[in-house]
mmCIF file as gemmi writes it, N, C-alpha and C atoms, coordinates in Angstrom:
data_model
loop_
_atom_site.group_PDB
_atom_site.id
_atom_site.type_symbol
_atom_site.label_atom_id
_atom_site.label_alt_id
_atom_site.label_comp_id
_atom_site.label_asym_id
_atom_site.label_entity_id
_atom_site.label_seq_id
_atom_site.pdbx_PDB_ins_code
_atom_site.Cartn_x
_atom_site.Cartn_y
_atom_site.Cartn_z
_atom_site.occupancy
_atom_site.B_iso_or_equiv
_atom_site.pdbx_formal_charge
_atom_site.auth_seq_id
_atom_site.auth_asym_id
_atom_site.pdbx_PDB_model_num
ATOM 1 N N . UNK Axp A 1 ? -6.891 7.825 -13.921 1 0 ? 1 A 1
ATOM 2 C CA . UNK Axp A 1 ? -5.675 8.84 -14.106 1 0 ? 1 A 1
ATOM 3 C C . UNK Axp A 1 ? -4.285 8.133 -14.415 1 0 ? 1 A 1
ATOM 4 N N . UNK Axp A 2 ? -4.296 7.595 -15.39 1 0 ? 2 A 1
ATOM 5 C CA . UNK Axp A 2 ? -3.305 7.025 -15.725 1 0 ? 2 A 1
ATOM 6 C C . UNK Axp A 2 ? -2.655 7.933 -17.128 1 0 ? 2 A 1
ATOM 7 N N . UNK Axp A 3 ? -1.12 8.093 -16.895 1 0 ? 3 A 1
ATOM 8 C CA . UNK Axp A 3 ? -0.246 8.791 -17.74 1 0 ? 3 A 1
ATOM 9 C C . UNK Axp A 3 ? 0.025 8.353 -18.796 1 0 ? 3 A 1
ATOM 10 N N . UNK Axp A 4 ? 0.352 9.116 -19.928 1 0 ? 4 A 1
ATOM 11 C CA . UNK Axp A 4 ? 0.546 8.686 -21.291 1 0 ? 4 A 1
ATOM 12 C C . UNK Axp A 4 ? 1.544 7.286 -21.671 1 0 ? 4 A 1
ATOM 13 N N . UNK Axp A 5 ? 2.258 6.994 -20.669 1 0 ? 5 A 1
ATOM 14 C CA . UNK Axp A 5 ? 3.101 5.842 -20.547 1 0 ? 5 A 1
ATOM 15 C C . UNK Axp A 5 ? 2.314 4.752 -20.009 1 0 ? 5 A 1
ATOM 16 N N . UNK Axp A 6 ? 1.16 4.865 -19.328 1 0 ? 6 A 1
ATOM 17 C CA . UNK Axp A 6 ? 0.24 3.629 -18.77 1 0 ? 6 A 1
ATOM 18 C C . UNK Axp A 6 ? 0.737 3.304 -17.779 1 0 ? 6 A 1
ATOM 19 N N . UNK Axp A 7 ? 1.195 4.287 -16.902 1 0 ? 7 A 1
ATOM 20 C CA . UNK Axp A 7 ? 1.108 4.305 -15.297 1 0 ? 7 A 1
ATOM 21 C C . UNK Axp A 7 ? 0.389 5.116 -14.405 1 0 ? 7 A 1
ATOM 22 N N . UNK Axp A 8 ? 0.203 4.72 -13.703 1 0 ? 8 A 1
ATOM 23 C CA . UNK Axp A 8 ? -0.857 5.347 -12.684 1 0 ? 8 A 1
ATOM 24 C C . UNK Axp A 8 ? -0.25 5.445 -11.518 1 0 ? 8 A 1
ATOM 25 N N . UNK Axp A 9 ? -0.3 6.965 -10.639 1 0 ? 9 A 1
ATOM 26 C CA . UNK Axp A 9 ? 0.317 6.974 -9.498 1 0 ? 9 A 1
ATOM 27 C C . UNK Axp A 9 ? 0.04 5.659 -8.187 1 0 ? 9 A 1
ATOM 28 N N . UNK Axp A 10 ? 0.659 5.262 -7.9 1 0 ? 10 A 1
ATOM 29 C CA . UNK Axp A 10 ? 0.346 4.417 -6.56 1 0 ? 10 A 1
ATOM 30 C C . UNK Axp A 10 ? 0.831 4.261 -5.224 1 0 ? 10 A 1
ATOM 31 N N . UNK Axp A 11 ? 0.487 3.755 -4.181 1 0 ? 11 A 1
ATOM 32 C CA . UNK Axp A 11 ? 1.617 3.383 -3.317 1 0 ? 11 A 1
ATOM 33 C C . UNK Axp A 11 ? 1.512 1.905 -2.95 1 0 ? 11 A 1
ATOM 34 N N . UNK Axp A 12 ? 2.656 1.794 -2.161 1 0 ? 12 A 1
ATOM 35 C CA . UNK Axp A 12 ? 2.924 0.464 -1.891 1 0 ? 12 A 1
ATOM 36 C C . UNK Axp A 12 ? 3.187 0.465 -0.183 1 0 ? 12 A 1
ATOM 37 N N . UNK Axp A 13 ? 2.831 -0.463 0.535 1 0 ? 13 A 1
ATOM 38 C CA . UNK Axp A 13 ? 3.03 -0.55 1.903 1 0 ? 13 A 1
ATOM 39 C C . UNK Axp A 13 ? 4.251 -2.004 2.475 1 0 ? 13 A 1
ATOM 40 N N . UNK Axp A 14 ? 4.758 -1.631 2.924 1 0 ? 14 A 1
ATOM 41 C CA . UNK Axp A 14 ? 5.697 -2.881 3.777 1 0 ? 14 A 1
ATOM 42 C C . UNK Axp A 14 ? 5.319 -2.937 5.231 1 0 ? 14 A 1
ATOM 43 N N . UNK Axp A 15 ? 4.704 -3.89 5.622 1 0 ? 15 A 1
ATOM 44 C CA . UNK Axp A 15 ? 4.448 -3.714 6.874 1 0 ? 15 A 1
ATOM 45 C C . UNK Axp A 15 ? 5.521 -4.656 7.748 1 0 ? 15 A 1
ATOM 46 N N . UNK Axp A 16 ? 5.699 -4.318 8.98 1 0 ? 16 A 1
ATOM 47 C CA . UNK Axp A 16 ? 6.748 -5.426 9.704 1 0 ? 16 A 1
ATOM 48 C C . UNK Axp A 16 ? 6.22 -4.901 11.126 1 0 ? 16 A 1
ATOM 49 N N . UNK Axp A 17 ? 6.474 -6.124 11.84 1 0 ? 17 A 1
ATOM 50 C CA . UNK Axp A 17 ? 5.993 -6.197 13.241 1 0 ? 17 A 1
ATOM 51 C C . UNK Axp A 17 ? 7.447 -5.786 14.111 1 0 ? 17 A 1
ATOM 52 N N . UNK Axp A 18 ? 7.242 -6.026 15.548 1 0 ? 18 A 1
ATOM 53 C CA . UNK Axp A 18 ? 8.002 -5.526 16.514 1 0 ? 18 A 1
ATOM 54 C C . UNK Axp A 18 ? 9.534 -6.584 16.23 1 0 ? 18 A 1
ATOM 55 N N . UNK Axp A 19 ? 9.014 -7.956 15.668 1 0 ? 19 A 1
ATOM 56 C CA . UNK Axp A 19 ? 10.202 -8.574 15.548 1 0 ? 19 A 1
ATOM 57 C C . UNK Axp A 19 ? 10.864 -9.189 14.216 1 0 ? 19 A 1
ATOM 58 N N . UNK Axp A 20 ? 10.746 -7.83 13.263 1 0 ? 20 A 1
ATOM 59 C CA . UNK Axp A 20 ? 11.186 -7.672 11.95 1 0 ? 20 A 1
ATOM 60 C C . UNK Axp A 20 ? 10.666 -8.589 10.579 1 0 ? 20 A 1
ATOM 61 N N . UNK Axp A 21 ? 9.598 -9.462 11.369 1 0 ? 21 A 1
ATOM 62 C CA . UNK Axp A 21 ? 8.793 -9.909 10.258 1 0 ? 21 A 1
ATOM 63 C C . UNK Axp A 21 ? 7.88 -8.87 9.251 1 0 ? 21 A 1
ATOM 64 N N . UNK Axp A 22 ? 7.906 -9.8 8.07 1 0 ? 22 A 1
ATOM 65 C CA . UNK Axp A 22 ? 7.239 -8.393 7.117 1 0 ? 22 A 1
ATOM 66 C C . UNK Axp A 22 ? 5.895 -9.381 6.781 1 0 ? 22 A 1
ATOM 67 N N . UNK Axp A 23 ? 4.846 -8.626 6.367 1 0 ? 23 A 1
ATOM 68 C CA . UNK Axp A 23 ? 3.565 -9.144 6.159 1 0 ? 23 A 1
ATOM 69 C C . UNK Axp A 23 ? 3.44 -8.643 4.509 1 0 ? 23 A 1
ATOM 70 N N . UNK Axp A 24 ? 3.284 -10.248 3.818 1 0 ? 24 A 1
ATOM 71 C CA . UNK Axp A 24 ? 2.68 -10.221 2.532 1 0 ? 24 A 1
ATOM 72 C C . UNK Axp A 24 ? 1.662 -10.782 2.09 1 0 ? 24 A 1
ATOM 73 N N . UNK Axp A 25 ? 1.046 -10.522 1.213 1 0 ? 25 A 1
ATOM 74 C CA . UNK Axp A 25 ? -0.505 -11.632 1.071 1 0 ? 25 A 1
ATOM 75 C C . UNK Axp A 25 ? -0.56 -12.458 0.084 1 0 ? 25 A 1
ATOM 76 N N . UNK Axp A 26 ? -1.272 -13.386 -0.239 1 0 ? 26 A 1
ATOM 77 C CA . UNK Axp A 26 ? -1.507 -14.104 -1.159 1 0 ? 26 A 1
ATOM 78 C C . UNK Axp A 26 ? -2.533 -13.457 -2.179 1 0 ? 26 A 1
ATOM 79 N N . UNK Axp A 27 ? -2.207 -13.395 -3.266 1 0 ? 27 A 1
ATOM 80 C CA . UNK Axp A 27 ? -3.313 -12.613 -4.425 1 0 ? 27 A 1
ATOM 81 C C . UNK Axp A 27 ? -4.338 -14.118 -4.57 1 0 ? 27 A 1
ATOM 82 N N . UNK Axp A 28 ? -5.647 -13.48 -4.556 1 0 ? 28 A 1
ATOM 83 C CA . UNK Axp A 28 ? -6.754 -14.008 -4.606 1 0 ? 28 A 1
ATOM 84 C C . UNK Axp A 28 ? -6.857 -14.599 -6.16 1 0 ? 28 A 1
ATOM 85 N N . UNK Axp A 29 ? -7.022 -16.167 -6.484 1 0 ? 29 A 1
ATOM 86 C CA . UNK Axp A 29 ? -7.001 -16.554 -7.734 1 0 ? 29 A 1
ATOM 87 C C . UNK Axp A 29 ? -5.809 -16.763 -8.692 1 0 ? 29 A 1
ATOM 88 N N . UNK Axp A 30 ? -4.699 -16.265 -8.211 1 0 ? 30 A 1
ATOM 89 C CA . UNK Axp A 30 ? -3.272 -16.531 -8.705 1 0 ? 30 A 1
ATOM 90 C C . UNK Axp A 30 ? -2.55 -17.086 -7.788 1 0 ? 30 A 1
ATOM 91 N N . UNK Axp A 31 ? -1.382 -17.774 -8.393 1 0 ? 31 A 1
ATOM 92 C CA . UNK Axp A 31 ? -0.28 -18.226 -7.424 1 0 ? 31 A 1
ATOM 93 C C . UNK Axp A 31 ? 0.981 -16.912 -7.321 1 0 ? 31 A 1
ATOM 94 N N . UNK Axp A 32 ? 0.482 -15.949 -6.829 1 0 ? 32 A 1
ATOM 95 C CA . UNK Axp A 32 ? 1.557 -14.863 -6.327 1 0 ? 32 A 1
ATOM 96 C C . UNK Axp A 32 ? 1.153 -14.297 -5.095 1 0 ? 32 A 1
ATOM 97 N N . UNK Axp A 33 ? 1.945 -13.425 -4.32 1 0 ? 33 A 1
ATOM 98 C CA . UNK Axp A 33 ? 2.25 -13.039 -3.326 1 0 ? 33 A 1
ATOM 99 C C . UNK Axp A 33 ? 2.645 -11.529 -3.373 1 0 ? 33 A 1
ATOM 100 N N . UNK Axp A 34 ? 2.03 -10.434 -2.84 1 0 ? 34 A 1
ATOM 101 C CA . UNK Axp A 34 ? 2.621 -9.296 -2.845 1 0 ? 34 A 1
ATOM 102 C C . UNK Axp A 34 ? 2.047 -8.542 -1.461 1 0 ? 34 A 1
ATOM 103 N N . UNK Axp A 35 ? 3.039 -7.393 -1.569 1 0 ? 35 A 1
ATOM 104 C CA . UNK Axp A 35 ? 2.712 -6.288 -0.375 1 0 ? 35 A 1
ATOM 105 C C . UNK Axp A 35 ? 1.296 -5.513 -0.608 1 0 ? 35 A 1
ATOM 106 N N . UNK Axp A 36 ? 0.761 -4.841 0.219 1 0 ? 36 A 1
ATOM 107 C CA . UNK Axp A 36 ? -0.648 -4.404 0.152 1 0 ? 36 A 1
ATOM 108 C C . UNK Axp A 36 ? -0.18 -3.355 -0.622 1 0 ? 36 A 1
ATOM 109 N N . UNK Axp A 37 ? -1.264 -2.707 -1.752 1 0 ? 37 A 1
ATOM 110 C CA . UNK Axp A 37 ? -0.628 -1.427 -2.481 1 0 ? 37 A 1
ATOM 111 C C . UNK Axp A 37 ? -1.825 -1.225 -3.73 1 0 ? 37 A 1
ATOM 112 N N . UNK Axp A 38 ? -1.994 -0.194 -3.929 1 0 ? 38 A 1
ATOM 113 C CA . UNK Axp A 38 ? -2.939 0.297 -4.914 1 0 ? 38 A 1
ATOM 114 C C . UNK Axp A 38 ? -2.742 1.898 -5.396 1 0 ? 38 A 1
ATOM 115 N N . UNK Axp A 39 ? -3.73 2.233 -6.362 1 0 ? 39 A 1
ATOM 116 C CA . UNK Axp A 39 ? -3.698 3.332 -7.08 1 0 ? 39 A 1
ATOM 117 C C . UNK Axp A 39 ? -3.99 4.485 -5.893 1 0 ? 39 A 1
ATOM 118 N N . UNK Axp A 40 ? -3.541 5.969 -6.176 1 0 ? 40 A 1
ATOM 119 C CA . UNK Axp A 40 ? -3.845 7.266 -5.479 1 0 ? 40 A 1
ATOM 120 C C . UNK Axp A 40 ? -4.957 7.786 -6.491 1 0 ? 40 A 1
ATOM 121 N N . UNK Axp A 41 ? -6.014 7.952 -5.949 1 0 ? 41 A 1
ATOM 122 C CA . UNK Axp A 41 ? -7.36 8.811 -6.574 1 0 ? 41 A 1
ATOM 123 C C . UNK Axp A 41 ? -6.677 10.003 -6.944 1 0 ? 41 A 1
ATOM 124 N N . UNK Axp A 42 ? -7.496 10.693 -7.903 1 0 ? 42 A 1
ATOM 125 C CA . UNK Axp A 42 ? -7.427 12.041 -8.212 1 0 ? 42 A 1
ATOM 126 C C . UNK Axp A 42 ? -7.576 12.718 -6.914 1 0 ? 42 A 1
ATOM 127 N N . UNK Axp A 43 ? -6.776 13.937 -6.855 1 0 ? 43 A 1
ATOM 128 C CA . UNK Axp A 43 ? -7.074 15.23 -5.68 1 0 ? 43 A 1
ATOM 129 C C . UNK Axp A 43 ? -6.639 14.322 -4.111 1 0 ? 43 A 1
ATOM 130 N N . UNK Axp A 44 ? -6.112 13.036 -4.403 1 0 ? 44 A 1
ATOM 131 C CA . UNK Axp A 44 ? -5.786 12.529 -3.168 1 0 ? 44 A 1
ATOM 132 C C . UNK Axp A 44 ? -4.232 12.456 -2.719 1 0 ? 44 A 1
ATOM 133 N N . UNK Axp A 45 ? -3.556 12.825 -1.634 1 0 ? 45 A 1
ATOM 134 C CA . UNK Axp A 45 ? -2.403 12.844 -1.389 1 0 ? 45 A 1
ATOM 135 C C . UNK Axp A 45 ? -2.045 11.432 -1.181 1 0 ? 45 A 1
ATOM 136 N N . UNK Axp A 46 ? -0.605 11.003 -1.33 1 0 ? 46 A 1
ATOM 137 C CA . UNK Axp A 46 ? -0.177 9.615 -1.193 1 0 ? 46 A 1
ATOM 138 C C . UNK Axp A 46 ? -0.201 9.042 0.272 1 0 ? 46 A 1
ATOM 139 N N . UNK Axp A 47 ? -0.353 9.724 0.911 1 0 ? 47 A 1
ATOM 140 C CA . UNK Axp A 47 ? -0.329 9.257 2.601 1 0 ? 47 A 1
ATOM 141 C C . UNK Axp A 47 ? -1.928 8.806 2.828 1 0 ? 47 A 1
ATOM 142 N N . UNK Axp A 48 ? -2.735 9.754 2.49 1 0 ? 48 A 1
ATOM 143 C CA . UNK Axp A 48 ? -4.071 9.234 2.544 1 0 ? 48 A 1
ATOM 144 C C . UNK Axp A 48 ? -4.507 8.315 1.63 1 0 ? 48 A 1
ATOM 145 N N . UNK Axp A 49 ? -4.024 7.857 0.561 1 0 ? 49 A 1
ATOM 146 C CA . UNK Axp A 49 ? -3.981 6.87 -0.315 1 0 ? 49 A 1
ATOM 147 C C . UNK Axp A 49 ? -3.404 5.448 0.463 1 0 ? 49 A 1
ATOM 148 N N . UNK Axp A 50 ? -2.165 5.618 1.062 1 0 ? 50 A 1
ATOM 149 C CA . UNK Axp A 50 ? -1.659 4.701 1.824 1 0 ? 50 A 1
ATOM 150 C C . UNK Axp A 50 ? -2.616 4.224 2.828 1 0 ? 50 A 1
ATOM 151 N N . UNK Axp A 51 ? -3.109 4.832 3.925 1 0 ? 51 A 1
ATOM 152 C CA . UNK Axp A 51 ? -3.852 4.737 4.699 1 0 ? 51 A 1
ATOM 153 C C . UNK Axp A 51 ? -5.338 4.082 4.378 1 0 ? 51 A 1
ATOM 154 N N . UNK Axp A 52 ? -5.557 4.425 2.908 1 0 ? 52 A 1
ATOM 155 C CA . UNK Axp A 52 ? -7.133 3.991 2.671 1 0 ? 52 A 1
ATOM 156 C C . UNK Axp A 52 ? -6.784 2.585 2.247 1 0 ? 52 A 1
ATOM 157 N N . UNK Axp A 53 ? -5.768 2.562 1.441 1 0 ? 53 A 1
ATOM 158 C CA . UNK Axp A 53 ? -5.225 0.99 0.666 1 0 ? 53 A 1
ATOM 159 C C . UNK Axp A 53 ? -5.05 0.074 2 1 0 ? 53 A 1
ATOM 160 N N . UNK Axp A 54 ? -4.417 0.4 3.203 1 0 ? 54 A 1
ATOM 161 C CA . UNK Axp A 54 ? -3.947 -0.357 4.069 1 0 ? 54 A 1
ATOM 162 C C . UNK Axp A 54 ? -5.363 -0.98 4.646 1 0 ? 54 A 1
ATOM 163 N N . UNK Axp A 55 ? -6.349 0.045 4.805 1 0 ? 55 A 1
ATOM 164 C CA . UNK Axp A 55 ? -7.579 0.011 5.333 1 0 ? 55 A 1
ATOM 165 C C . UNK Axp A 55 ? -8.311 -1.408 4.519 1 0 ? 55 A 1
ATOM 166 N N . UNK Axp A 56 ? -8.169 -0.91 3.082 1 0 ? 56 A 1
ATOM 167 C CA . UNK Axp A 56 ? -8.93 -1.597 2.344 1 0 ? 56 A 1
ATOM 168 C C . UNK Axp A 56 ? -8.431 -3.38 2.373 1 0 ? 56 A 1
ATOM 169 N N . UNK Axp A 57 ? -7.143 -3.426 2.298 1 0 ? 57 A 1
ATOM 170 C CA . UNK Axp A 57 ? -6.333 -4.649 1.949 1 0 ? 57 A 1
ATOM 171 C C . UNK Axp A 57 ? -6.255 -5.485 3.124 1 0 ? 57 A 1
ATOM 172 N N . UNK Axp A 58 ? -6.148 -4.664 4.291 1 0 ? 58 A 1
ATOM 173 C CA . UNK Axp A 58 ? -5.588 -5.75 5.559 1 0 ? 58 A 1
ATOM 174 C C . UNK Axp A 58 ? -6.406 -5.411 6.696 1 0 ? 58 A 1
ATOM 175 N N . UNK Axp A 59 ? -7.397 -4.187 7.01 1 0 ? 59 A 1
ATOM 176 C CA . UNK Axp A 59 ? -8.33 -4.035 7.844 1 0 ? 59 A 1
ATOM 177 C C . UNK Axp A 59 ? -7.763 -3.08 8.795 1 0 ? 59 A 1
ATOM 178 N N . UNK Axp A 60 ? -6.402 -2.89 8.834 1 0 ? 60 A 1
ATOM 179 C CA . UNK Axp A 60 ? -5.635 -1.977 9.646 1 0 ? 60 A 1
ATOM 180 C C . UNK Axp A 60 ? -6.062 -0.437 9.516 1 0 ? 60 A 1
ATOM 181 N N . UNK Axp A 61 ? -5.985 0.245 10.581 1 0 ? 61 A 1
ATOM 182 C CA . UNK Axp A 61 ? -6.229 1.511 10.461 1 0 ? 61 A 1
ATOM 183 C C . UNK Axp A 61 ? -4.826 2.345 10.96 1 0 ? 61 A 1
ATOM 184 N N . UNK Axp A 62 ? -4.979 3.738 10.867 1 0 ? 62 A 1
ATOM 185 C CA . UNK Axp A 62 ? -3.851 4.781 11.142 1 0 ? 62 A 1
ATOM 186 C C . UNK Axp A 62 ? -3.429 4.252 12.482 1 0 ? 62 A 1
ATOM 187 N N . UNK Axp A 63 ? -4.412 4.266 13.486 1 0 ? 63 A 1
ATOM 188 C CA . UNK Axp A 63 ? -3.755 3.984 14.857 1 0 ? 63 A 1
ATOM 189 C C . UNK Axp A 63 ? -3.093 2.909 15.12 1 0 ? 63 A 1
ATOM 190 N N . UNK Axp A 64 ? -2.961 1.722 13.985 1 0 ? 64 A 1
ATOM 191 C CA . UNK Axp A 64 ? -2.586 0.424 14.361 1 0 ? 64 A 1
ATOM 192 C C . UNK Axp A 64 ? -1.103 0.642 13.607 1 0 ? 64 A 1
ATOM 193 N N . UNK Axp A 65 ? -0.658 1.456 13.124 1 0 ? 65 A 1
ATOM 194 C CA . UNK Axp A 65 ? 0.715 1.723 12.372 1 0 ? 65 A 1
ATOM 195 C C . UNK Axp A 65 ? 1.437 2.867 12.572 1 0 ? 65 A 1
ATOM 196 N N . UNK Axp A 66 ? 2.702 2.803 12.32 1 0 ? 66 A 1
ATOM 197 C CA . UNK Axp A 66 ? 3.587 3.875 12.224 1 0 ? 66 A 1
ATOM 198 C C . UNK Axp A 66 ? 4.364 4.18 11.386 1 0 ? 66 A 1
ATOM 199 N N . UNK Axp A 67 ? 4.372 5.093 10.565 1 0 ? 67 A 1
ATOM 200 C CA . UNK Axp A 67 ? 5.198 5.109 9.354 1 0 ? 67 A 1
ATOM 201 C C . UNK Axp A 67 ? 6.605 5.582 9.82 1 0 ? 67 A 1
ATOM 202 N N . UNK Axp A 68 ? 7.812 4.634 9.36 1 0 ? 68 A 1
ATOM 203 C CA . UNK Axp A 68 ? 8.994 4.594 9.496 1 0 ? 68 A 1
ATOM 204 C C . UNK Axp A 68 ? 9.95 4.697 8.618 1 0 ? 68 A 1
ATOM 205 N N . UNK Axp A 69 ? 9.225 4.953 7.449 1 0 ? 69 A 1
ATOM 206 C CA . UNK Axp A 69 ? 10.099 5.751 5.892 1 0 ? 69 A 1
ATOM 207 C C . UNK Axp A 69 ? 9.344 6.005 4.996 1 0 ? 69 A 1
ATOM 208 N N . UNK Axp A 70 ? 9.61 6.828 4.095 1 0 ? 70 A 1
ATOM 209 C CA . UNK Axp A 70 ? 8.871 6.63 2.805 1 0 ? 70 A 1
ATOM 210 C C . UNK Axp A 70 ? 9.788 6.935 1.599 1 0 ? 70 A 1
ATOM 211 N N . UNK Axp A 71 ? 9.621 6.663 0.538 1 0 ? 71 A 1
ATOM 212 C CA . UNK Axp A 71 ? 10.334 6.993 -0.665 1 0 ? 71 A 1
ATOM 213 C C . UNK Axp A 71 ? 9.509 7.161 -1.899 1 0 ? 71 A 1
ATOM 214 N N . UNK Axp A 72 ? 10.001 8.113 -2.905 1 0 ? 72 A 1
ATOM 215 C CA . UNK Axp A 72 ? 8.862 8.705 -3.799 1 0 ? 72 A 1
ATOM 216 C C . UNK Axp A 72 ? 9.321 7.59 -4.956 1 0 ? 72 A 1
ATOM 217 N N . UNK Axp A 73 ? 10.13 6.371 -5.121 1 0 ? 73 A 1
ATOM 218 C CA . UNK Axp A 73 ? 10.134 6.014 -6.214 1 0 ? 73 A 1
ATOM 219 C C . UNK Axp A 73 ? 10.291 4.383 -5.54 1 0 ? 73 A 1
């Protein structure tokens, strides 16, 4: 579901703990770090995509986190 400009709808997740520390992970095979993120599947709403990506990339489930904010861009 890539648009005419080459973009795919996606979600990014910033995880922080009670101490204000953020989580980002080292990408496999490259010297880079990133927050959990991924594409939104067709007919999937952004929140469902966020929880799916959260599980796929960190093993955390909905009951493990609380949404503190969201932005469209």
